[in-house]
C-alpha positions as CSV (number, residue, x, y, z in Angstrom):
1,M,-58.4,48.7,129.4
2,A,-61.5,47.4,127.4
3,Q,-59.1,45.4,125.0
4,T,-57.3,43.8,127.9
5,V,-60.6,42.5,129.5
6,A,-61.8,41.3,126.2
7,D,-58.4,39.3,125.6
8,A,-58.7,37.9,128.9
9,A,-62.3,36.6,128.3
10,E,-61.2,35.2,125.0
11,R,-58.4,33.1,126.6
12,R,-60.9,31.8,129.2
13,W,-63.2,30.7,126.6
14,A,-60.4,29.2,124.5
15,V,-59.2,27.2,127.7
16,V,-62.9,26.0,128.6
17,V,-63.4,25.0,124.9
18,G,-60.0,23.2,124.7
19,A,-60.8,21.5,128.3
20,I,-64.4,20.1,126.7
21,I,-62.4,18.9,123.6
22,V,-59.9,17.1,125.7
23,A,-62.6,15.5,127.8
24,L,-64.5,14.1,125.0
25,I,-61.5,12.7,123.3
26,A,-60.5,11.0,126.7
27,M,-64.0,9.8,127.0
28,M,-63.9,8.1,123.6
29,V,-60.5,6.5,124.2
30,V,-61.6,5.1,127.7
31,T,-64.9,3.8,126.1
32,G,-63.1,2.4,123.2
33,V,-60.5,0.6,125.2
34,H,-63.0,-0.6,127.7
35,W,-65.5,-2.1,124.8
36,S,-62.4,-3.7,123.1
37,A,-61.4,-5.3,126.5
38,M,-64.8,-6.3,127.7
39,P,-67.3,-7.0,124.7
40,P,-71.1,-6.8,125.5
41,S,-72.6,-9.6,127.2
42,R,-74.6,-12.5,125.2
43,V,-72.3,-12.2,122.3
44,E,-72.1,-15.7,120.4
45,T,-69.3,-16.4,118.1
46,V,-68.9,-19.0,115.5
47,D,-65.7,-20.0,113.5
48,V,-66.6,-19.1,109.8
49,K,-63.8,-21.3,108.5
50,R,-65.7,-24.6,110.0
51,L,-69.1,-23.2,109.8
52,H,-70.3,-25.6,107.1
53,L,-68.3,-28.6,108.9
54,E,-69.9,-28.7,112.2
55,G,-72.2,-26.9,114.6
56,E,-75.3,-25.1,114.7
57,F,-74.9,-23.8,110.9
58,V,-74.4,-26.7,108.9
59,E,-76.4,-27.0,105.9
60,S,-78.5,-30.0,107.1
61,N,-79.4,-27.7,110.1
62,L,-80.6,-24.6,108.2
63,G,-84.1,-23.5,107.7
64,T,-87.2,-23.4,110.2
65,V,-87.8,-26.1,112.9
66,L,-90.4,-26.6,115.4
67,G,-88.7,-27.7,118.8
68,D,-90.0,-30.1,121.2
69,D,-90.7,-27.2,123.6
70,G,-93.0,-25.5,120.8
71,K,-90.6,-22.7,120.0
72,V,-90.0,-22.1,116.2
73,V,-86.5,-21.4,115.2
74,V,-85.0,-20.1,111.9
75,R,-81.4,-20.8,111.4
76,L,-79.7,-19.1,108.1
77,V,-76.4,-18.2,106.9
78,A,-75.7,-15.3,104.6
79,Q,-72.7,-15.4,102.0
80,Q,-71.9,-13.5,98.8
81,Y,-74.4,-13.3,97.1
82,S,-77.2,-15.3,98.6
83,F,-78.9,-16.6,101.8
84,E,-79.0,-20.0,102.8
85,P,-82.0,-21.2,102.7
86,Q,-83.2,-19.2,99.9
87,C,-87.0,-19.5,101.1
88,I,-88.0,-19.7,104.8
89,V,-91.3,-21.0,106.1
90,V,-92.7,-19.3,109.3
91,P,-96.0,-19.4,111.1
92,A,-98.3,-16.2,111.4
93,E,-99.2,-15.2,115.1
94,M,-96.6,-17.2,116.8
95,P,-93.1,-16.1,118.2
96,V,-90.3,-16.9,115.9
97,T,-86.7,-16.9,116.9
98,F,-84.2,-16.0,114.0
99,R,-80.5,-17.0,114.5
100,A,-78.1,-16.1,111.6
101,T,-74.6,-15.4,110.7
102,A,-72.5,-14.4,107.7
103,T,-69.3,-16.2,106.2
104,D,-67.6,-13.7,104.3
105,A,-68.5,-9.9,104.6
106,I,-71.3,-7.9,106.7
107,H,-74.7,-8.6,105.3
108,G,-78.1,-7.8,106.8
109,F,-81.7,-8.5,106.0
110,V,-85.3,-7.0,106.5
111,V,-88.4,-9.0,106.1
112,G,-90.8,-7.0,103.8
113,K,-92.9,-4.6,106.1
114,T,-92.2,-6.2,109.6
115,N,-89.8,-5.4,112.2
116,A,-87.6,-8.5,111.4
117,N,-84.3,-6.5,110.6
118,T,-80.6,-7.4,111.6
119,M,-77.1,-7.2,110.6
120,L,-75.0,-10.1,110.2
121,I,-71.2,-9.9,111.0
122,P,-68.9,-12.7,110.2
123,G,-68.0,-14.7,113.3
124,F,-71.0,-13.6,115.3
125,V,-74.5,-15.1,115.7
126,A,-77.5,-12.6,115.5
127,T,-80.5,-13.5,117.5
128,F,-83.8,-12.0,117.7
129,T,-87.5,-13.0,118.1
130,T,-90.5,-11.6,116.2
131,S,-93.8,-12.7,115.1
132,F,-95.7,-12.2,111.8
133,K,-99.0,-10.7,111.7
134,T,-100.5,-11.9,108.5
135,A,-100.0,-14.9,106.2
136,G,-98.6,-14.4,102.8
137,E,-95.2,-14.2,101.1
138,Q,-92.5,-11.5,102.0
139,L,-89.2,-10.6,100.2
140,M,-86.2,-10.5,102.4
141,P,-83.4,-8.5,100.8
142,C,-79.8,-8.0,102.0
143,H,-79.7,-4.4,103.2
144,E,-75.8,-3.9,103.6
145,Y,-73.8,-3.3,100.6
146,C,-71.6,-6.6,100.3
147,G,-70.2,-6.5,96.8
148,T,-71.1,-6.2,92.9
149,G,-73.7,-8.9,93.5
150,H,-75.5,-7.1,96.3
151,E,-78.6,-6.2,94.3
152,A,-79.5,-9.7,93.6
153,M,-79.1,-10.9,97.1
154,W,-82.6,-11.7,98.5
155,A,-84.5,-14.5,99.9
156,R,-88.4,-15.2,100.5
157,V,-90.4,-15.9,103.7
158,Q,-93.6,-17.9,103.4
159,V,-95.7,-16.9,106.3
160,L,-98.3,-19.7,106.9
161,E,-101.5,-20.0,108.9
162,P,-100.6,-21.6,112.4
163,Q,-102.6,-24.6,111.7
164,E,-101.1,-25.1,108.3
165,F,-97.6,-24.5,109.6
166,L,-98.1,-27.0,112.5
167,A,-99.3,-29.6,110.2
168,K,-96.1,-29.2,108.1
169,A,-93.9,-29.2,111.1
170,K,-95.0,-32.5,112.5
171,G,-92.2,-34.6,111.0
172,G,-89.7,-32.5,113.2
173,E,-87.4,-31.8,110.1
174,R,-86.3,-28.7,108.9
175,M,-88.5,-26.7,106.8
176,S,-87.9,-24.7,103.8
177,C,-90.0,-23.8,100.7
178,V,-87.3,-24.7,98.4
179,P,-87.6,-28.4,97.5
180,R,-84.5,-30.5,98.4
């Protein structure tokens, strides 16, 4: 009698656990199908084959610019094994919007000890806004393994005092701390 009760309890628990597993797998399948059919909003894409020929990420458009509206925008491209531009100029204590993409593999970057951190996926534009508290130079390494030259993939970020940055930005040209 006791063995029959124990066997019945085991079967009930086996059914409950099996139902939970089936429900979890069903949720993963439904979610996966939904996200593949309906990507998240605000997804910007670019054609990596034409990236250097036209649009926002042509070489002459890369670097830092102070817009007519007073917004600071940094555009950069990651490719094995470098960032373009290699050195970025940004102001301290002002919001800076980064717009970046990758051409060939998944890359990413983090700027020194700041919260500027993103992943760059070929064909997609990563956008975020941050500000830098203090002036100085920061390193910006790639933090996603991208191949055998990964350890040498880094750039510099020069954070200038706001007055110095605004004086340099008056020309309206793209700024970089690498001479052209």
